Phi, psi and omega in degrees: 000316179300323185293311183299327175292321177289321178291321180300309185292331184289312182301316180298319182299309184296326179291318181289324173297322181292315185282337178299326179287345184260127182282153175307323178296320181293319180293320176301321179291320177297320179303320186286338185259005183303119184054037181266139169243125178246133176241127169252133187244146175239152180232126173292126187302318187274313185267353184061014178292132178254140179207152181288134178267321190206147176222122178233135186239134177243147181271189183287359176250010183075014181254138182302131176243339186203139181218123177239133171256133184240155177233177181308322182277356178130206185294135178264307184205149174231149175232128168248147195229130180243141180244149178272184188293341179267005169091001176275150176298122176263324185204135175240132174251131182250117178255154185267187186296342183255007180067029173263132177299137173231343178216145179229121179253134173238149184237149171238143189237155174281163182307321183284357176092005171283157178289142184250308186214150179239106174266130190251121183237158172274163180300335181281001175092003183278132173287129179247337179192154177235130179259138175244136188255132174236130182249120184239122177259132182271148182290335188276313188248350179060027178278149178268134179242131177244133173238155180223155181224149179249129182245146170253000000 
């Protein structure tokens, strides 16, 4: 009985810890976006030609899982997004205008949930760069500033 209680407390605590990193505002936004698809349309002023500019797809938890940018000729770029068990973006795959992957991004996070590093890979799996995130808080306004560097 004691072991069951310990296991139950562990799962409750780990779930609460994961939710504690997500603000109530974020949770409210996700609730509104569950299973949502947003289409953005453009119309040329002269010819009145209409085309889809952007398409964004959200999953059953309200997280963005796909984003497609279009031009008048068709797809410019598509990004698919995968999340880890704690709800953080784990991997993004970027596709070109022919829907072929050309970049893969994987992320590493700090203990506070902010991004630490972004690893950029070619489709063949070769690492080509690493972006490092640095957060600097000013004393006067306490705003977060993000700077990044690229290493080869």
